[in-house]
N, C-alpha and C positions, 0 to 999 in steps of 0.2 A: 331283368331289372337293369336300369342304367347305372353308369358309374357314379352319378350324383347320389344314388341311394346307398352306396358303400360308405359314405362319409357320415359320421354321427351328426345329427342336426344340432346346431347351437354351439359346436366346438370350433374355436378360432385359435390360430397359433398365437401364443403369448410372447411378447417382446421381452428379452432379457435386459439386464442393466446396460450392456454395451449398445444394444439397439436403441434404447431410450436416450442415452447420451448422444449418439450420432444424430437422432432425429431432432433433439433440442438444439444441437449445434447448427444443423441445417436451417432450422426455423429462425435462429438468431442471425443467419447470414454470415457465419464465421467459417473459415477454412481450418483444416488441421494445423496448418502452419501458424495461423493467428492464435489458436488455442495453445499451441506449444510455446509460442513467445510469451503469452500472458501467464501461463501456469508454470513455465520452465520444466515441463515434462517432455522428454524426448518424443519426437513425432512418431518414431517406430513403436513406442509403448502405447501411444494414443491409438494407433491403428490396431494393435493387439486387443486393447480394451474394447473398441467398437466391434470387433469380431467376436467378443465374448470368450476369447481364449486366455482367461486369467492365469491358467497354469503355466503359460509361457513366460510370465513375469518372474523376476528373481525370487520372490517370496510372497506369501499370502499378505503380509503386512504392506508390501509395496502395492499389490493389487488393490487392497482396500484403501490405502492412503491416496494413491493416484486417482482412483475413482471418485473419492470424496472431493479432491481438489478440482477435478474435471467438472463434477456436478455443480460446484459453487460457481465456476466460471460461466456456465451456460444457464444458470438460474434454476436448477433442480434442487430438490431436497437432498442434501448430502447424506443425512442420516438414513433416509430411505434407500438411496442408492447403495450405501455401504452395507445395509442389511441384505439387499438383494445379491450383492457380490458374495457375501458370506454364505448365503444359501446355495449359490452356484458352486462355490468352492467346497461346500460341506461344512458341518458344524465345527468351528475352531475351538482350540483350548482357551481356558480363561486367561492365560498369559498373553495369547495372541490378540484377544479382544482388547485387553488393557493397552497393549502396545499400539494397536491400530487406532484407538481413540486418543492417545496422547502424542503420537508421532505420525506425521504425514510426510512421506518421502518427496511428495510433489512440492513441498514448501522448503527450499534450501535455506531460507532465512532462519529456520528453527534448528538447523544442524550446525553447531559451533565448529569452526575450523581450528587447526592447530595455531594459526596466527592469531585468531581471536582469543584463544586461551592464554597465549603469551601476553597479549595486550591487556587482558583482564588482570593478570598477575602484576604487570608493571603499574597499572592504574591503582591497584590495591597498595603497592609500596608507596606510590606518591601520596595516596590518601593518608597512610600511616605517618609519613614524614611531615605532611602538612598539619595533621592533628597535633603532633609533638611540638612543632614550632609554635602553634597557636596557644597550646596550654603550657608552654615552657615556664612562663612566669608563675603559673599556679603551682607547679611541682617544684620549681627552683626559684623561690622569691629572692630578689636582689641580684640575680645573675645578669640582667640586662642593664642598659644605661638608665640613668635617672630620668624622671619625667621632665619634659621641657615645659617651662613656664613662659607664658606670653606676657610681656610687660604691659601694664595698663596705660592707656593713652588718656591724656587730659581731654575733657569735654566729650564724654561718651555720648553716643547717639541717643536721642530721646525716642519715644514711641512714634512720634509723628514722622521723624526721619526714617525709621525702619519701615513704616507703612508706605512711605513714598518710593521704596525700592521697586523698580519695574519688574514685572513678572515675565518670564520667557514666553514668547509667542508660540502657539501650537503650529506644527509643520502643516503646510497647505495640503489639502486632500488631492491626491494625484488624479488627473483626468487624461483621457486620450485612449488610444487603441490598446487592447489587451493582447499581449504576445506571450506565447508559450515557447520556451527554448529547451530542447532535449539535452540532458547532461550525460546520457549514456547512449551507446549504439544499440540498434535493434530494439527501440522502445516503441511498442505498439500502442496506438491511441486512436480513438474515434470521437469526433465532435459532431453534434447534431442539435437541431433546434427543438423547441417545445412540442412541435408536431411530429417529431421522430424523423424528420428529413435530414439525411446525412449531409454534413458540411465538409468533412474531411476524414479519411481513414487510411492509415498507413503505418509502417514501421519507420520511425524517424531516426536519422543518424545523429550522432553526437554533434552538437552545435547547430543543428537544423532548427529553424523557427517557424511558427505558424501564428498568423494574426487572425483573431476571431473577428468575423465580419461585423461591422458596427450596426448593420441593419438586421442582424439575425435576431429572431424573436426567442427569448429564453434559451440562449445557447447552453449546452451541457456537455459533459465529458465522460468517457468510459475508458479506463486503463487499469493495468495491473501494476504499474510503477508510478504512483503519484509523487513519490519522492524524487523521481528522475526528471522533473520539469522545473525550471526557473520561470517565474511569472513576473511580468512587468505591466504596469498601467501607465501609459504615457512616458515610458522610460524609467519609471520609479519602481523598485522591487517591492513586491508584496509577499507575505508568507506562502510557503508551499501548501498544496492541498492536504498533504500528509507526509510525515517522516517515516511511516511504517511501510513494510512490504505487504501491501494488501490490495485487493481489487475494489475500486470505487466505480460507481455507476450512477447516472442521473444527477450529477453534481453541477449546480449552476456555476457558470464561469463568466457571467457578465461583470462589468466593472463594479456595479453596485453590489452584486452578490459576493464578489471577492473581498471588497472593502468591509462588508458586514462581518466577515469571518474573523477579523482582527485588525489591529493597527498596522499601517504600512511600515516597512523597514526603511533603511537608509536608501538614498538615491542610488540607482544602479549605474555602473560605469559602462 
């Protein structure tokens, strides 16, 4: 009998969670360095995950959390990947399942730093002080200065005069090139058109700008730091795509699409 008969028919090697993540990353045309920049997971940990060596990570919660974040970055079902990682690690305790579902180590924005805690305490004190100042007259009537009265002027304006007051003109709608300027170093971004053709992909340095081609059809953006880009249209600032630390993808960035998201802000300097 040949060697081919020694293998059971119909049995194929099954890919683990790490192999599925690596294959999805390669299909998306991303390098490990780009995924690390987008997810903020150290590249050495990503290599361990792709090898399926989850036991080499600091703890099970890190293995599950990192894998969920990695799956979200490459478009896989993060819940399914997390379930496969748990199976490869063995059945975890109930406490570990709860921690893995509520805390993802790959997302540093959810881990409050000591500086953030002090800032929150200071903000709470300011809020208490402001509330006291606002309601001071309610709790201590007569403590402040008396009300100011405005003397009446002879010949008060009639309804016709009030109606004649000019209304402020609306600011002009900005036109011109769409420019994205990075506000942080090592900010990975990819621009592409409606057909998926790449316009630009790189890690931009702080202060570096990119002008979206005016002839690009349906230009779109993919980045993990939407809050790290200032956007202008013809030199006038428009609101950021997001103020949250999140991954955005397939977001239209033409001048018309950006203006449709909200009213333009003040003119940029």
